[in-house]
C-alpha positions in Angstrom: 123.2 9.8 -20.8 119.6 11.2 -20.4 116.6 9.3 -20.7 114.5 10.1 -23.8 111.0 11.0 -23.0 108.5 8.3 -24.6 106.9 9.3 -28.0 103.3 10.6 -27.4 100.5 9.0 -29.3 99.7 12.4 -30.5 103.2 12.4 -32.3 102.4 9.0 -33.7 99.0 10.3 -35.1 100.9 13.5 -36.6 103.5 11.3 -38.2 100.8 9.1 -39.7 99.1 11.7 -41.1 101.8 14.2 -42.3 104.9 12.1 -43.0 105.7 12.6 -46.8 108.1 9.4 -46.7 105.3 7.3 -45.3 102.8 8.5 -47.9 105.0 8.2 -51.0 106.0 4.7 -49.5 102.5 3.9 -49.4 101.3 5.3 -52.7 104.2 3.4 -54.3 103.7 0.0 -53.1 100.0 0.6 -54.2 100.9 1.5 -57.5 103.6 -1.2 -57.8 100.9 -3.7 -57.1 98.6 -2.3 -59.6 101.5 -2.7 -62.3 102.4 -5.6 -60.9 98.8 -7.2 -61.6 98.3 -5.8 -64.9 101.7 -6.8 -66.3 101.5 -10.3 -65.0 99.3 -11.1 -68.1 102.6 -10.8 -70.2 104.9 -12.3 -67.5 106.5 -9.4 -66.2 106.6 -7.3 -63.0 106.6 -3.5 -63.2 110.2 -3.5 -62.1 111.2 -5.6 -65.0 109.1 -3.7 -67.3 110.8 -0.6 -66.2 114.3 -2.1 -66.6 113.5 -3.3 -70.1 112.0 0.1 -71.0 115.3 1.7 -69.5 117.0 -0.6 -72.4 115.0 0.4 -75.1 117.4 3.2 -76.6 119.2 3.7 -80.0 122.2 2.2 -78.6 122.9 -0.2 -75.6 123.6 1.6 -72.4 126.2 0.9 -69.5 125.4 -0.1 -66.2 125.9 3.3 -64.8 123.0 5.2 -66.8 120.5 2.5 -66.2 120.9 2.2 -62.5 120.9 6.1 -62.1 117.7 6.2 -64.3 116.3 3.4 -62.2 117.5 4.7 -58.6 119.5 1.5 -58.3 123.0 0.8 -56.9 124.8 -1.5 -59.4 124.7 -4.5 -57.1 120.7 -4.3 -57.1 120.7 -3.7 -60.9 122.9 -6.8 -61.6 120.4 -8.8 -59.5 117.5 -7.3 -61.2 119.0 -8.2 -64.5 119.9 -12.1 -64.1 116.3 -13.3 -64.4 116.0 -11.4 -67.6 119.4 -12.3 -68.8 118.1 -16.2 -68.3 114.8 -15.8 -70.0 116.7 -14.4 -73.1 115.3 -10.8 -72.9 118.6 -9.2 -72.1 122.0 -9.6 -73.0 125.2 -8.4 -71.0 128.3 -7.9 -72.9 131.7 -6.6 -72.2 131.9 -2.7 -73.4 134.3 -2.8 -76.4 135.5 0.8 -75.4 136.2 -0.3 -71.7 136.5 -3.7 -70.9 135.7 -3.2 -67.1 132.4 -1.9 -68.3 129.4 -3.9 -69.5 126.8 -2.9 -72.0 123.2 -3.8 -71.6 121.3 -5.1 -74.7 117.7 -5.8 -75.2 117.3 -8.8 -77.3 114.8 -9.6 -80.2 112.9 -11.5 -77.7 113.1 -9.0 -75.1 111.9 -6.2 -77.6 108.8 -8.4 -78.7 107.8 -8.7 -75.1 108.3 -5.0 -74.4 106.0 -4.4 -77.3 103.3 -6.7 -75.9 103.7 -4.9 -72.4 103.5 -1.5 -73.5 99.9 -1.4 -74.4 99.1 -3.0 -70.7 101.2 -0.1 -69.4 99.5 2.7 -71.2 95.9 1.4 -70.2 97.2 0.9 -66.6 98.9 4.3 -66.6 95.7 5.9 -68.2 93.6 4.6 -65.2 96.3 5.6 -62.6 96.2 9.3 -64.1 92.3 9.3 -64.5 92.1 8.7 -60.8 94.3 11.9 -60.0 92.0 14.4 -61.7 93.0 16.4 -64.8 96.0 18.4 -63.9 97.1 16.6 -61.0 99.5 13.8 -62.8 101.7 16.5 -64.2 101.8 18.5 -60.8 102.5 15.3 -58.9 105.3 14.1 -61.3 106.7 17.9 -60.8 106.7 17.7 -57.2 108.3 14.0 -57.0 111.1 15.1 -59.1 111.7 18.3 -57.0 112.4 15.7 -54.0 114.7 13.4 -56.1 
């Protein structure tokens, strides 16, 4: 087995300055903190808001489509649903067409809280987009989708 050469400080600086993963992670954490702070006024985190919004559909979705939309595995989704279910915002029911599956229902209380949270999200989102400049938000979304 050969000994690997130590990584140079120049390489460290190149990774710091050019690593897409690092820059996306940093931006995601900063955005997450911004939306967490804004949504705290209605008692939600940004993850909870996204989860509630993903359930706001004409019919109750199954676990799979919600997990896919939120880029979560089912175990993580189940853990994220538990506090929302305890608060009465979400109801998890057996899928009548496939007893092994679960359907996720946004309760009346969940819909009411989502209606309170949506304007908070709108304001915060507009502030974020304004910081990016005129055509940049759409370009950024396109580029991020290309990576996913």
